[in-house]
PDB file of N, CA, C and O in Angstrom, chain B, residues numbered from 101:
ATOM      1  N   MET B 101       0.960  -1.247  -0.022  1.00  0.00           N
ATOM      2  CA  MET B 101      -0.124  -0.223   0.168  1.00  0.00           C
ATOM      3  C   MET B 101       0.805   1.166  -0.076  1.00  0.00           C
ATOM      4  O   MET B 101       0.348   2.056  -0.793  1.00  0.00           O
ATOM      5  N   ARG B 102       2.024   1.297   0.504  1.00  0.00           N
ATOM      6  CA  ARG B 102       2.911   2.416   0.972  1.00  0.00           C
ATOM      7  C   ARG B 102       3.501   2.706  -0.860  1.00  0.00           C
ATOM      8  O   ARG B 102       3.666   3.794  -1.411  1.00  0.00           O
ATOM      9  N   GLU B 103       3.648   1.707  -1.278  1.00  0.00           N
ATOM     10  CA  GLU B 103       4.050   2.010  -2.909  1.00  0.00           C
ATOM     11  C   GLU B 103       3.133   2.491  -3.594  1.00  0.00           C
ATOM     12  O   GLU B 103       3.419   3.337  -4.441  1.00  0.00           O
ATOM     13  N   TYR B 104       2.013   2.145  -3.437  1.00  0.00           N
ATOM     14  CA  TYR B 104       0.838   2.773  -4.304  1.00  0.00           C
ATOM     15  C   TYR B 104       0.683   4.095  -3.843  1.00  0.00           C
ATOM     16  O   TYR B 104       0.858   4.901  -4.757  1.00  0.00           O
ATOM     17  N   VAL B 105       0.415   4.616  -2.742  1.00  0.00           N
ATOM     18  CA  VAL B 105       0.806   6.081  -2.101  1.00  0.00           C
ATOM     19  C   VAL B 105       1.736   6.761  -2.636  1.00  0.00           C
ATOM     20  O   VAL B 105       1.632   7.917  -3.045  1.00  0.00           O
ATOM     21  N   ARG B 106       2.941   5.901  -2.667  1.00  0.00           N
ATOM     22  CA  ARG B 106       4.215   6.969  -3.151  1.00  0.00           C
ATOM     23  C   ARG B 106       3.811   7.205  -4.733  1.00  0.00           C
ATOM     24  O   ARG B 106       3.796   8.335  -5.222  1.00  0.00           O
ATOM     25  N   PHE B 107       3.520   6.143  -5.399  1.00  0.00           N
ATOM     26  CA  PHE B 107       3.045   6.253  -6.842  1.00  0.00           C
ATOM     27  C   PHE B 107       1.826   7.526  -6.980  1.00  0.00           C
ATOM     28  O   PHE B 107       1.981   8.431  -7.800  1.00  0.00           O
ATOM     29  N   LEU B 108       0.927   7.479  -6.306  1.00  0.00           N
ATOM     30  CA  LEU B 108      -0.137   8.624  -6.237  1.00  0.00           C
ATOM     31  C   LEU B 108       0.723  10.165  -5.893  1.00  0.00           C
ATOM     32  O   LEU B 108       0.409  11.189  -6.500  1.00  0.00           O
ATOM     33  N   ILE B 109       1.381  10.157  -5.268  1.00  0.00           N
ATOM     34  CA  ILE B 109       2.265  11.342  -4.827  1.00  0.00           C
ATOM     35  C   ILE B 109       2.582  11.887  -5.856  1.00  0.00           C
ATOM     36  O   ILE B 109       2.099  12.949  -6.250  1.00  0.00           O
ATOM     37  N   LYS B 110       3.799  10.952  -6.669  1.00  0.00           N
ATOM     38  CA  LYS B 110       4.305  11.404  -7.847  1.00  0.00           C
ATOM     39  C   LYS B 110       3.311  11.542  -8.788  1.00  0.00           C
ATOM     40  O   LYS B 110       3.421  12.665  -9.281  1.00  0.00           O
ATOM     41  N   LYS B 111       2.262  10.849  -9.339  1.00  0.00           N
ATOM     42  CA  LYS B 111       1.414  11.368 -10.438  1.00  0.00           C
ATOM     43  C   LYS B 111       0.579  12.659 -10.060  1.00  0.00           C
ATOM     44  O   LYS B 111       0.169  13.286 -11.036  1.00  0.00           O
ATOM     45  N   PHE B 112       0.233  13.203  -8.723  1.00  0.00           N
ATOM     46  CA  PHE B 112      -0.444  14.223  -8.485  1.00  0.00           C
ATOM     47  C   PHE B 112       0.369  15.488  -7.999  1.00  0.00           C
ATOM     48  O   PHE B 112      -0.105  16.624  -7.980  1.00  0.00           O
ATOM     49  N   ASP B 113       1.458  15.205  -7.669  1.00  0.00           N
ATOM     50  CA  ASP B 113       2.430  16.273  -6.914  1.00  0.00           C
ATOM     51  C   ASP B 113       3.170  17.197  -8.294  1.00  0.00           C
ATOM     52  O   ASP B 113       4.357  16.955  -8.508  1.00  0.00           O
ATOM     53  N   PHE B 114       2.639  17.975  -8.974  1.00  0.00           N
ATOM     54  CA  PHE B 114       3.122  18.318  -9.754  1.00  0.00           C
ATOM     55  C   PHE B 114       4.480  19.397  -9.460  1.00  0.00           C
ATOM     56  O   PHE B 114       5.210  19.514 -10.444  1.00  0.00           O
ATOM     57  N   ASP B 115       4.740  19.896  -8.688  1.00  0.00           N
ATOM     58  CA  ASP B 115       5.677  20.626  -8.213  1.00  0.00           C
ATOM     59  C   ASP B 115       7.062  19.955  -7.515  1.00  0.00           C
ATOM     60  O   ASP B 115       8.163  20.441  -7.259  1.00  0.00           O
ATOM     61  N   ASN B 116       6.460  18.546  -7.318  1.00  0.00           N
ATOM     62  CA  ASN B 116       7.515  17.622  -6.640  1.00  0.00           C
ATOM     63  C   ASN B 116       7.882  17.942  -4.937  1.00  0.00           C
ATOM     64  O   ASN B 116       8.864  17.490  -4.349  1.00  0.00           O
ATOM     65  N   ASP B 117       7.074  18.622  -4.481  1.00  0.00           N
ATOM     66  CA  ASP B 117       7.182  19.117  -3.054  1.00  0.00           C
ATOM     67  C   ASP B 117       7.082  17.943  -2.118  1.00  0.00           C
ATOM     68  O   ASP B 117       7.737  17.957  -1.076  1.00  0.00           O
ATOM     69  N   GLY B 118       6.267  16.880  -2.438  1.00  0.00           N
ATOM     70  CA  GLY B 118       6.033  15.667  -1.709  1.00  0.00           C
ATOM     71  C   GLY B 118       4.452  15.583  -1.181  1.00  0.00           C
ATOM     72  O   GLY B 118       3.974  14.541  -0.731  1.00  0.00           O
ATOM     73  N   ILE B 119       3.668  16.903  -1.308  1.00  0.00           N
ATOM     74  CA  ILE B 119       2.536  16.869  -1.129  1.00  0.00           C
ATOM     75  C   ILE B 119       1.647  17.199  -2.055  1.00  0.00           C
ATOM     76  O   ILE B 119       2.023  17.715  -3.108  1.00  0.00           O
ATOM     77  N   ILE B 120       0.245  16.931  -1.780  1.00  0.00           N
ATOM     78  CA  ILE B 120      -0.441  17.353  -2.722  1.00  0.00           C
ATOM     79  C   ILE B 120      -1.705  18.396  -2.306  1.00  0.00           C
ATOM     80  O   ILE B 120      -2.579  18.171  -1.468  1.00  0.00           O
ATOM     81  N   THR B 121      -1.551  19.522  -3.085  1.00  0.00           N
ATOM     82  CA  THR B 121      -2.338  20.737  -2.922  1.00  0.00           C
ATOM     83  C   THR B 121      -3.725  20.586  -3.483  1.00  0.00           C
ATOM     84  O   THR B 121      -3.811  19.567  -4.168  1.00  0.00           O
ATOM     85  N   PHE B 122      -4.893  21.317  -3.403  1.00  0.00           N
ATOM     86  CA  PHE B 122      -6.187  21.162  -3.841  1.00  0.00           C
ATOM     87  C   PHE B 122      -6.005  21.390  -5.137  1.00  0.00           C
ATOM     88  O   PHE B 122      -6.400  20.422  -5.787  1.00  0.00           O
ATOM     89  N   ASN B 123      -5.475  22.455  -5.960  1.00  0.00           N
ATOM     90  CA  ASN B 123      -5.096  22.485  -7.464  1.00  0.00           C
ATOM     91  C   ASN B 123      -4.109  21.664  -7.963  1.00  0.00           C
ATOM     92  O   ASN B 123      -3.759  21.846  -9.129  1.00  0.00           O
ATOM     93  N   GLU B 124      -3.485  20.619  -7.174  1.00  0.00           N
ATOM     94  CA  GLU B 124      -2.743  19.443  -7.687  1.00  0.00           C
ATOM     95  C   GLU B 124      -3.832  18.245  -7.835  1.00  0.00           C
ATOM     96  O   GLU B 124      -3.849  17.474  -8.794  1.00  0.00           O
ATOM     97  N   LEU B 125      -4.507  18.214  -7.022  1.00  0.00           N
ATOM     98  CA  LEU B 125      -5.592  17.286  -6.822  1.00  0.00           C
ATOM     99  C   LEU B 125      -6.458  17.393  -8.166  1.00  0.00           C
ATOM    100  O   LEU B 125      -6.564  16.419  -8.912  1.00  0.00           O
ATOM    101  N   CYS B 126      -7.081  18.638  -8.443  1.00  0.00           N
ATOM    102  CA  CYS B 126      -8.103  18.824  -9.178  1.00  0.00           C
ATOM    103  C   CYS B 126      -7.234  18.545 -10.628  1.00  0.00           C
ATOM    104  O   CYS B 126      -7.799  17.951 -11.546  1.00  0.00           O
ATOM    105  N   ASP B 127      -6.022  18.948 -10.749  1.00  0.00           N
ATOM    106  CA  ASP B 127      -5.341  18.840 -12.140  1.00  0.00           C
ATOM    107  C   ASP B 127      -5.165  17.113 -12.382  1.00  0.00           C
ATOM    108  O   ASP B 127      -5.551  16.547 -13.404  1.00  0.00           O
ATOM    109  N   GLY B 128      -4.508  16.428 -11.232  1.00  0.00           N
ATOM    110  CA  GLY B 128      -4.626  15.269 -11.423  1.00  0.00           C
ATOM    111  C   GLY B 128      -5.812  14.423 -11.953  1.00  0.00           C
ATOM    112  O   GLY B 128      -5.857  13.618 -12.883  1.00  0.00           O
ATOM    113  N   ILE B 129      -6.620  14.786 -11.209  1.00  0.00           N
ATOM    114  CA  ILE B 129      -8.189  13.978 -11.518  1.00  0.00           C
ATOM    115  C   ILE B 129      -8.548  14.405 -12.793  1.00  0.00           C
ATOM    116  O   ILE B 129      -9.083  13.563 -13.514  1.00  0.00           O
ATOM    117  N   ARG B 130      -8.341  15.723 -13.310  1.00  0.00           N
ATOM    118  CA  ARG B 130      -8.546  15.947 -14.714  1.00  0.00           C
ATOM    119  C   ARG B 130      -8.028  15.365 -15.625  1.00  0.00           C
ATOM    120  O   ARG B 130      -8.581  15.082 -16.687  1.00  0.00           O
ATOM    121  N   ALA B 131      -6.480  15.027 -15.196  1.00  0.00           N
ATOM    122  CA  ALA B 131      -5.626  14.392 -15.957  1.00  0.00           C
ATOM    123  C   ALA B 131      -6.199  12.890 -16.617  1.00  0.00           C
ATOM    124  O   ALA B 131      -6.010  12.396 -17.728  1.00  0.00           O
ATOM    125  N   LEU B 132      -6.954  12.415 -15.467  1.00  0.00           N
ATOM    126  CA  LEU B 132      -7.495  11.000 -15.623  1.00  0.00           C
ATOM    127  C   LEU B 132      -8.578  10.838 -16.224  1.00  0.00           C
ATOM    128  O   LEU B 132      -9.161   9.757 -16.311  1.00  0.00           O
ATOM    129  N   ASN B 133      -8.986  11.992 -16.740  1.00  0.00           N
ATOM    130  CA  ASN B 133     -10.398  12.098 -17.449  1.00  0.00           C
ATOM    131  C   ASN B 133     -11.563  11.904 -16.632  1.00  0.00           C
ATOM    132  O   ASN B 133     -12.669  11.698 -17.132  1.00  0.00           O
ATOM    133  N   ILE B 134     -11.317  11.973 -15.153  1.00  0.00           N
ATOM    134  CA  ILE B 134     -12.275  12.049 -14.421  1.00  0.00           C
ATOM    135  C   ILE B 134     -13.104  13.685 -13.977  1.00  0.00           C
ATOM    136  O   ILE B 134     -12.556  14.520 -13.256  1.00  0.00           O
ATOM    137  N   PHE B 135     -14.149  13.815 -14.439  1.00  0.00           N
ATOM    138  CA  PHE B 135     -14.619  15.291 -14.120  1.00  0.00           C
ATOM    139  C   PHE B 135     -15.690  15.091 -12.909  1.00  0.00           C
ATOM    140  O   PHE B 135     -16.684  14.366 -12.876  1.00  0.00           O
ATOM    141  N   LEU B 136     -15.177  15.942 -11.960  1.00  0.00           N
ATOM    142  CA  LEU B 136     -15.902  16.227 -10.719  1.00  0.00           C
ATOM    143  C   LEU B 136     -16.471  18.033 -10.650  1.00  0.00           C
ATOM    144  O   LEU B 136     -15.831  19.016 -11.025  1.00  0.00           O
ATOM    145  N   THR B 137     -17.466  18.004 -10.214  1.00  0.00           N
ATOM    146  CA  THR B 137     -18.028  19.250  -9.906  1.00  0.00           C
ATOM    147  C   THR B 137     -16.906  19.865  -8.634  1.00  0.00           C
ATOM    148  O   THR B 137     -16.262  19.200  -7.822  1.00  0.00           O
ATOM    149  N   LEU B 138     -16.955  21.410  -8.819  1.00  0.00           N
ATOM    150  CA  LEU B 138     -16.140  21.778  -7.671  1.00  0.00           C
ATOM    151  C   LEU B 138     -16.698  21.422  -6.217  1.00  0.00           C
ATOM    152  O   LEU B 138     -15.846  21.360  -5.331  1.00  0.00           O
ATOM    153  N   LYS B 139     -17.911  21.201  -5.896  1.00  0.00           N
ATOM    154  CA  LYS B 139     -18.291  20.342  -4.725  1.00  0.00           C
ATOM    155  C   LYS B 139     -17.648  19.386  -4.281  1.00  0.00           C
ATOM    156  O   LYS B 139     -17.109  19.284  -3.179  1.00  0.00           O
ATOM    157  N   GLU B 140     -17.697  18.436  -5.387  1.00  0.00           N
ATOM    158  CA  GLU B 140     -17.101  17.053  -5.342  1.00  0.00           C
ATOM    159  C   GLU B 140     -15.796  16.905  -5.140  1.00  0.00           C
ATOM    160  O   GLU B 140     -15.351  16.018  -4.411  1.00  0.00           O
ATOM    161  N   ARG B 141     -15.083  17.734  -5.747  1.00  0.00           N
ATOM    162  CA  ARG B 141     -13.489  17.975  -5.503  1.00  0.00           C
ATOM    163  C   ARG B 141     -13.276  18.503  -4.093  1.00  0.00           C
ATOM    164  O   ARG B 141     -12.397  18.023  -3.378  1.00  0.00           O
ATOM    165  N   GLN B 142     -14.085  19.504  -3.678  1.00  0.00           N
ATOM    166  CA  GLN B 142     -13.871  19.867  -2.435  1.00  0.00           C
ATOM    167  C   GLN B 142     -14.148  18.838  -1.343  1.00  0.00           C
ATOM    168  O   GLN B 142     -13.439  18.719  -0.343  1.00  0.00           O
ATOM    169  N   ALA B 143     -15.433  17.963  -1.653  1.00  0.00           N
ATOM    170  CA  ALA B 143     -15.717  17.018  -0.636  1.00  0.00           C
ATOM    171  C   ALA B 143     -14.543  15.988  -0.623  1.00  0.00           C
ATOM    172  O   ALA B 143     -14.148  15.602   0.478  1.00  0.00           O
ATOM    173  N   LEU B 144     -13.965  15.521  -1.737  1.00  0.00           N
ATOM    174  CA  LEU B 144     -12.858  14.764  -1.822  1.00  0.00           C
ATOM    175  C   LEU B 144     -11.366  15.097  -1.112  1.00  0.00           C
ATOM    176  O   LEU B 144     -10.628  14.285  -0.554  1.00  0.00           O
ATOM    177  N   MET B 145     -11.200  16.207  -1.259  1.00  0.00           N
ATOM    178  CA  MET B 145     -10.246  17.189  -0.497  1.00  0.00           C
ATOM    179  C   MET B 145     -10.307  17.029   0.803  1.00  0.00           C
ATOM    180  O   MET B 145      -9.434  16.472   1.468  1.00  0.00           O
ATOM    181  N   LYS B 146     -11.503  17.586   1.304  1.00  0.00           N
ATOM    182  CA  LYS B 146     -11.937  17.358   2.844  1.00  0.00           C
ATOM    183  C   LYS B 146     -11.811  15.846   3.510  1.00  0.00           C
ATOM    184  O   LYS B 146     -11.566  15.680   4.705  1.00  0.00           O
ATOM    185  N   SER B 147     -12.001  14.833   2.622  1.00  0.00           N
ATOM    186  CA  SER B 147     -12.135  13.541   3.248  1.00  0.00           C
ATOM    187  C   SER B 147     -10.817  13.057   3.380  1.00  0.00           C
ATOM    188  O   SER B 147     -10.495  12.329   4.319  1.00  0.00           O
ATOM    189  N   LEU B 148     -10.014  13.427   2.473  1.00  0.00           N
ATOM    190  CA  LEU B 148      -8.342  12.762   2.266  1.00  0.00           C
ATOM    191  C   LEU B 148      -7.652  13.725   3.262  1.00  0.00           C
ATOM    192  O   LEU B 148      -6.765  13.278   3.989  1.00  0.00           O
ATOM    193  N   ASP B 149      -7.973  14.865   3.321  1.00  0.00           N
ATOM    194  CA  ASP B 149      -6.944  15.936   4.134  1.00  0.00           C
ATOM    195  C   ASP B 149      -7.417  16.000   5.517  1.00  0.00           C
ATOM    196  O   ASP B 149      -8.239  16.821   5.925  1.00  0.00           O
ATOM    197  N   LEU B 150      -6.703  14.844   6.403  1.00  0.00           N
ATOM    198  CA  LEU B 150      -7.034  14.500   7.705  1.00  0.00           C
ATOM    199  C   LEU B 150      -6.948  15.633   8.714  1.00  0.00           C
ATOM    200  O   LEU B 150      -7.813  15.701   9.587  1.00  0.00           O
ATOM    201  N   ASN B 151      -6.090  16.414   8.666  1.00  0.00           N
ATOM    202  CA  ASN B 151      -5.948  17.453   9.548  1.00  0.00           C
ATOM    203  C   ASN B 151      -6.110  18.828   8.907  1.00  0.00           C
ATOM    204  O   ASN B 151      -5.626  19.825   9.441  1.00  0.00           O
ATOM    205  N   SER B 152      -6.841  18.887   7.678  1.00  0.00           N
ATOM    206  CA  SER B 152      -7.462  20.208   7.316  1.00  0.00           C
ATOM    207  C   SER B 152      -6.561  21.434   7.173  1.00  0.00           C
ATOM    208  O   SER B 152      -6.893  22.579   7.480  1.00  0.00           O
ATOM    209  N   ASP B 153      -5.379  21.060   6.670  1.00  0.00           N
ATOM    210  CA  ASP B 153      -4.158  21.854   6.458  1.00  0.00           C
ATOM    211  C   ASP B 153      -4.246  22.643   4.892  1.00  0.00           C
ATOM    212  O   ASP B 153      -3.771  23.724   4.544  1.00  0.00           O
ATOM    213  N   GLY B 154      -4.938  21.776   4.229  1.00  0.00           N
ATOM    214  CA  GLY B 154      -5.295  21.947   2.837  1.00  0.00           C
ATOM    215  C   GLY B 154      -4.006  21.205   1.914  1.00  0.00           C
ATOM    216  O   GLY B 154      -3.763  21.592   0.771  1.00  0.00           O
ATOM    217  N   ARG B 155      -3.379  20.310   2.446  1.00  0.00           N
ATOM    218  CA  ARG B 155      -2.335  19.430   1.880  1.00  0.00           C
ATOM    219  C   ARG B 155      -2.606  17.874   1.915  1.00  0.00           C
ATOM    220  O   ARG B 155      -3.277  17.298   2.772  1.00  0.00           O
ATOM    221  N   LEU B 156      -2.204  17.507   1.233  1.00  0.00           N
ATOM    222  CA  LEU B 156      -2.557  15.752   1.309  1.00  0.00           C
ATOM    223  C   LEU B 156      -0.834  15.527   1.545  1.00  0.00           C
ATOM    224  O   LEU B 156       0.067  16.070   0.905  1.00  0.00           O
ATOM    225  N   THR B 157      -0.730  14.695   2.505  1.00  0.00           N
ATOM    226  CA  THR B 157       0.374  14.064   2.731  1.00  0.00           C
ATOM    227  C   THR B 157       0.333  12.546   2.483  1.00  0.00           C
ATOM    228  O   THR B 157      -0.707  11.905   2.633  1.00  0.00           O
ATOM    229  N   ALA B 158       1.603  11.938   2.062  1.00  0.00           N
ATOM    230  CA  ALA B 158       1.739  10.350   2.277  1.00  0.00           C
ATOM    231  C   ALA B 158       0.838   9.621   3.290  1.00  0.00           C
ATOM    232  O   ALA B 158      -0.070   8.812   3.102  1.00  0.00           O
ATOM    233  N   ASP B 159       1.410  10.202   4.542  1.00  0.00           N
ATOM    234  CA  ASP B 159       0.470   9.642   6.032  1.00  0.00           C
ATOM    235  C   ASP B 159      -0.788   9.615   5.600  1.00  0.00           C
ATOM    236  O   ASP B 159      -1.462   8.585   5.611  1.00  0.00           O
ATOM    237  N   GLU B 160      -1.245  10.844   5.146  1.00  0.00           N
ATOM    238  CA  GLU B 160      -2.948  11.169   5.202  1.00  0.00           C
ATOM    239  C   GLU B 160      -3.606   9.991   4.083  1.00  0.00           C
ATOM    240  O   GLU B 160      -4.547   9.242   4.343  1.00  0.00           O
ATOM    241  N   LEU B 161      -2.963  10.039   2.983  1.00  0.00           N
ATOM    242  CA  LEU B 161      -3.393   9.090   2.108  1.00  0.00           C
ATOM    243  C   LEU B 161      -3.067   7.705   2.383  1.00  0.00           C
ATOM    244  O   LEU B 161      -3.900   6.860   2.055  1.00  0.00           O
ATOM    245  N   LEU B 162      -2.092   7.374   2.878  1.00  0.00           N
ATOM    246  CA  LEU B 162      -2.130   5.901   3.603  1.00  0.00           C
ATOM    247  C   LEU B 162      -3.079   5.614   4.785  1.00  0.00           C
ATOM    248  O   LEU B 162      -3.299   4.452   5.130  1.00  0.00           O
ATOM    249  N   THR B 163      -3.533   6.465   5.284  1.00  0.00           N
ATOM    250  CA  THR B 163      -4.458   6.353   6.501  1.00  0.00           C
ATOM    251  C   THR B 163      -5.666   6.238   5.913  1.00  0.00           C
ATOM    252  O   THR B 163      -6.273   5.284   6.399  1.00  0.00           O
ATOM    253  N   VAL B 164      -6.298   6.824   5.042  1.00  0.00           N
ATOM    254  CA  VAL B 164      -7.250   6.947   4.245  1.00  0.00           C
ATOM    255  C   VAL B 164      -7.715   5.669   3.699  1.00  0.00           C
ATOM    256  O   VAL B 164      -8.733   5.050   4.008  1.00  0.00           O
ATOM    257  N   LEU B 165      -6.520   5.270   2.559  1.00  0.00           N
ATOM    258  CA  LEU B 165      -6.744   4.138   1.702  1.00  0.00           C
ATOM    259  C   LEU B 165      -6.364   2.820   2.295  1.00  0.00           C
ATOM    260  O   LEU B 165      -6.552   1.765   1.690  1.00  0.00           O
ATOM    261  N   SER B 166      -5.873   2.882   3.383  1.00  0.00           N
ATOM    262  CA  SER B 166      -5.853   1.722   4.281  1.00  0.00           C
ATOM    263  C   SER B 166      -7.141   1.351   4.930  1.00  0.00           C
ATOM    264  O   SER B 166      -7.528   0.184   4.998  1.00  0.00           O
ATOM    265  N   LYS B 167      -7.837   2.434   5.435  1.00  0.00           N
ATOM    266  CA  LYS B 167      -9.412   2.224   6.037  1.00  0.00           C
ATOM    267  C   LYS B 167     -10.062   1.478   4.682  1.00  0.00           C
ATOM    268  O   LYS B 167     -10.430   0.306   4.754  1.00  0.00           O
ATOM    269  N   VAL B 168     -10.160   2.149   3.603  1.00  0.00           N
ATOM    270  CA  VAL B 168     -11.223   1.729   2.391  1.00  0.00           C
ATOM    271  C   VAL B 168     -10.675   0.289   2.095  1.00  0.00           C
ATOM    272  O   VAL B 168     -11.493  -0.555   1.728  1.00  0.00           O
ATOM    273  N   ASP B 169      -9.330  -0.066   2.227  1.00  0.00           N
ATOM    274  CA  ASP B 169      -8.760  -1.439   1.692  1.00  0.00           C
ATOM    275  C   ASP B 169      -9.449  -2.390   2.588  1.00  0.00           C
ATOM    276  O   ASP B 169     -10.042  -3.397   2.201  1.00  0.00           O
ATOM    277  N   VAL B 170      -9.299  -1.901   4.121  1.00  0.00           N
ATOM    278  CA  VAL B 170      -9.759  -3.134   4.967  1.00  0.00           C
ATOM    279  C   VAL B 170     -11.466  -3.173   4.699  1.00  0.00           C
ATOM    280  O   VAL B 170     -12.031  -4.267   4.673  1.00  0.00           O
ATOM    281  N   LYS B 171     -12.200  -1.964   4.514  1.00  0.00           N
ATOM    282  CA  LYS B 171     -13.548  -2.445   4.252  1.00  0.00           C
ATOM    283  C   LYS B 171     -13.947  -3.272   3.211  1.00  0.00           C
ATOM    284  O   LYS B 171     -14.899  -4.050   3.278  1.00  0.00           O
ATOM    285  N   LEU B 172     -13.189  -3.099   2.200  1.00  0.00           N
ATOM    286  CA  LEU B 172     -13.368  -3.677   0.830  1.00  0.00           C
ATOM    287  C   LEU B 172     -13.122  -5.514   1.155  1.00  0.00           C
ATOM    288  O   LEU B 172     -13.906  -6.414   0.852  1.00  0.00           O
ATOM    289  N   THR B 173     -12.144  -5.606   1.665  1.00  0.00           N
ATOM    290  CA  THR B 173     -11.379  -6.870   1.966  1.00  0.00           C
ATOM    291  C   THR B 173     -12.345  -7.771   2.725  1.00  0.00           C
ATOM    292  O   THR B 173     -12.432  -8.991   2.593  1.00  0.00           O
ATOM    293  N   LYS B 174     -13.189  -6.853   3.689  1.00  0.00           N
ATOM    294  CA  LYS B 174     -14.155  -7.638   4.633  1.00  0.00           C
ATOM    295  C   LYS B 174     -15.489  -7.858   3.758  1.00  0.00           C
ATOM    296  O   LYS B 174     -16.256  -8.797   3.971  1.00  0.00           O
ATOM    297  N   ALA B 175     -15.674  -6.945   2.805  1.00  0.00           N
ATOM    298  CA  ALA B 175     -16.981  -7.296   2.211  1.00  0.00           C
ATOM    299  C   ALA B 175     -17.260  -8.622   1.572  1.00  0.00           C
ATOM    300  O   ALA B 175     -18.369  -8.856   1.094  1.00  0.00           O
TER     301      ALA B 175
END
């Protein structure tokens, strides 16, 4: 899972500073041809940004994705 998080950071972190900003998240989603409304993008950021600082770190992504992974494997 950690490798996947590193992969996501590299794909979405356009300025290579190790974090994903809201703008980078939006640009990355658009690059994947996923079209979300502004409210949907804001809700996604809010659900991923656990400390609400406007930046997604590898630790935050790992925490959120680990919870999703556990839920999926139990289903």
